[in-house]
C-alpha positions as protocol buffer text, in pm:
chain_id: "A"
residue {
  index: 1
  type: MET
  ca { x: 0 y: 0 z: 0 }
}
residue {
  index: 2
  type: SER
  ca { x: 117 y: 346 z: -76 }
}
residue {
  index: 3
  type: ALA
  ca { x: 123 y: 630 z: 170 }
}
residue {
  index: 4
  type: PRO
  ca { x: -148 y: 897 z: 137 }
}
residue {
  index: 5
  type: ALA
  ca { x: -57 y: 1172 z: -105 }
}
residue {
  index: 6
  type: GLN
  ca { x: 90 y: 1484 z: 50 }
}
residue {
  index: 7
  type: PRO
  ca { x: -109 y: 1800 z: -16 }
}
residue {
  index: 8
  type: ASP
  ca { x: 50 y: 2036 z: -268 }
}
residue {
  index: 9
  type: THR
  ca { x: 36 y: 2326 z: -25 }
}
residue {
  index: 10
  type: ASP
  ca { x: 266 y: 2362 z: 269 }
}
residue {
  index: 11
  type: PRO
  ca { x: 54 y: 2397 z: 587 }
}
residue {
  index: 12
  type: ARG
  ca { x: 301 y: 2655 z: 716 }
}
residue {
  index: 13
  type: ALA
  ca { x: 203 y: 2881 z: 426 }
}
residue {
  index: 14
  type: THR
  ca { x: -139 y: 2927 z: 586 }
}
residue {
  index: 15
  type: LEU
  ca { x: 24 y: 3031 z: 914 }
}
residue {
  index: 16
  type: ARG
  ca { x: 252 y: 3274 z: 732 }
}
residue {
  index: 17
  type: GLY
  ca { x: -37 y: 3414 z: 532 }
}
residue {
  index: 18
  type: GLY
  ca { x: 140 y: 3343 z: 203 }
}
residue {
  index: 19
  type: LEU
  ca { x: 461 y: 3523 z: 301 }
}
residue {
  index: 20
  type: PRO
  ca { x: 794 y: 3352 z: 231 }
}
residue {
  index: 21
  type: ASP
  ca { x: 971 y: 3138 z: 490 }
}
residue {
  index: 22
  type: ARG
  ca { x: 1273 y: 3367 z: 512 }
}
residue {
  index: 23
  type: TYR
  ca { x: 1355 y: 3716 z: 629 }
}
residue {
  index: 24
  type: LEU
  ca { x: 1254 y: 3984 z: 380 }
}
residue {
  index: 25
  type: THR
  ca { x: 1480 y: 4249 z: 229 }
}
residue {
  index: 26
  type: PRO
  ca { x: 1391 y: 4613 z: 163 }
}
residue {
  index: 27
  type: ASP
  ca { x: 1354 y: 4516 z: -204 }
}
residue {
  index: 28
  type: ASP
  ca { x: 1096 y: 4253 z: -104 }
}
residue {
  index: 29
  type: ILE
  ca { x: 901 y: 4506 z: 103 }
}
residue {
  index: 30
  type: ALA
  ca { x: 909 y: 4763 z: -180 }
}
residue {
  index: 31
  type: GLU
  ca { x: 781 y: 4502 z: -424 }
}
residue {
  index: 32
  type: MET
  ca { x: 507 y: 4382 z: -187 }
}
residue {
  index: 33
  type: PHE
  ca { x: 371 y: 4731 z: -125 }
}
residue {
  index: 34
  type: GLU
  ca { x: 447 y: 4858 z: -478 }
}
residue {
  index: 35
  type: VAL
  ca { x: 649 y: 5154 z: -353 }
}
residue {
  index: 36
  type: PRO
  ca { x: 1004 y: 5268 z: -431 }
}
residue {
  index: 37
  type: LYS
  ca { x: 1278 y: 5120 z: -212 }
}
residue {
  index: 38
  type: GLU
  ca { x: 1356 y: 5471 z: -87 }
}
residue {
  index: 39
  type: THR
  ca { x: 1005 y: 5486 z: 61 }
}
residue {
  index: 40
  type: VAL
  ca { x: 1080 y: 5172 z: 262 }
}
residue {
  index: 41
  type: TYR
  ca { x: 1393 y: 5338 z: 403 }
}
residue {
  index: 42
  type: GLN
  ca { x: 1194 y: 5654 z: 485 }
}
residue {
  index: 43
  type: TRP
  ca { x: 932 y: 5446 z: 669 }
}
residue {
  index: 44
  type: ARG
  ca { x: 1208 y: 5293 z: 878 }
}
residue {
  index: 45
  type: LYS
  ca { x: 1366 y: 5633 z: 950 }
}
residue {
  index: 46
  type: LYS
  ca { x: 1028 y: 5778 z: 1054 }
}
residue {
  index: 47
  type: ARG
  ca { x: 926 y: 5454 z: 1233 }
}
residue {
  index: 48
  type: ILE
  ca { x: 596 y: 5435 z: 1048 }
}
residue {
  index: 49
  type: GLY
  ca { x: 641 y: 5117 z: 842 }
}
residue {
  index: 50
  type: PRO
  ca { x: 683 y: 4752 z: 933 }
}
residue {
  index: 51
  type: PRO
  ca { x: 954 y: 4701 z: 1197 }
}
residue {
  index: 52
  type: GLY
  ca { x: 1288 y: 4588 z: 1062 }
}
residue {
  index: 53
  type: PHE
  ca { x: 1618 y: 4484 z: 1215 }
}
residue {
  index: 54
  type: ARG
  ca { x: 1980 y: 4471 z: 1113 }
}
residue {
  index: 55
  type: ILE
  ca { x: 2198 y: 4167 z: 1066 }
}
residue {
  index: 56
  type: GLY
  ca { x: 2539 y: 4326 z: 1035 }
}
residue {
  index: 57
  type: LYS
  ca { x: 2493 y: 4596 z: 772 }
}
residue {
  index: 58
  type: HIS
  ca { x: 2190 y: 4428 z: 615 }
}
residue {
  index: 59
  type: LEU
  ca { x: 1833 y: 4538 z: 688 }
}
residue {
  index: 60
  type: ARG
  ca { x: 1579 y: 4255 z: 719 }
}
residue {
  index: 61
  type: TYR
  ca { x: 1212 y: 4218 z: 803 }
}
residue {
  index: 62
  type: ASP
  ca { x: 1043 y: 3927 z: 977 }
}
residue {
  index: 63
  type: PRO
  ca { x: 743 y: 3811 z: 767 }
}
residue {
  index: 64
  type: ALA
  ca { x: 536 y: 3774 z: 1086 }
}
residue {
  index: 65
  type: ASP
  ca { x: 605 y: 4139 z: 1178 }
}
residue {
  index: 66
  type: VAL
  ca { x: 512 y: 4251 z: 826 }
}
residue {
  index: 67
  type: ARG
  ca { x: 186 y: 4054 z: 849 }
}
residue {
  index: 68
  type: ALA
  ca { x: 109 y: 4212 z: 1190 }
}
residue {
  index: 69
  type: TYR
  ca { x: 182 y: 4558 z: 1048 }
}
residue {
  index: 70
  type: VAL
  ca { x: -57 y: 4503 z: 757 }
}
residue {
  index: 71
  type: THR
  ca { x: -326 y: 4372 z: 993 }
}
residue {
  index: 72
  type: SER
  ca { x: -286 y: 4674 z: 1223 }
}
residue {
  index: 73
  type: ARG
  ca { x: -308 y: 4914 z: 926 }
}
residue {
  index: 74
  type: LYS
  ca { x: -625 y: 4745 z: 806 }
}
residue {
  index: 75
  type: GLY
  ca { x: -776 y: 4788 z: 1153 }
}
residue {
  index: 76
  type: ALA
  ca { x: -672 y: 5153 z: 1172 }
}
residue {
  index: 77
  type: ASP
  ca { x: -819 y: 5227 z: 830 }
}
residue {
  index: 78
  type: ALA
  ca { x: -1145 y: 5051 z: 919 }
}
residue {
  index: 79
  type: GLU
  ca { x: -1180 y: 5261 z: 1237 }
}
residue {
  index: 80
  type: ALA
  ca { x: -1111 y: 5582 z: 1045 }
}
residue {
  index: 81
  type: ALA
  ca { x: -1380 y: 5509 z: 786 }
}
């Protein structure tokens, strides 16, 4: 007997909300939000975008933090409407 077929989707993808299983770069954030990379750096400088952190000289974003940021923005926009 053969083992049951594995689903094509990774169950962790649901937990991550479709975000990749790696730390994101500023280029990734700019692409996700369809903004210039300079805007991502300005968000960080003004502390208004998703929280990032440095690994040496490299700026990275945790996908879970980005997801939480998007969720909080959706909530803030819903309250303002």
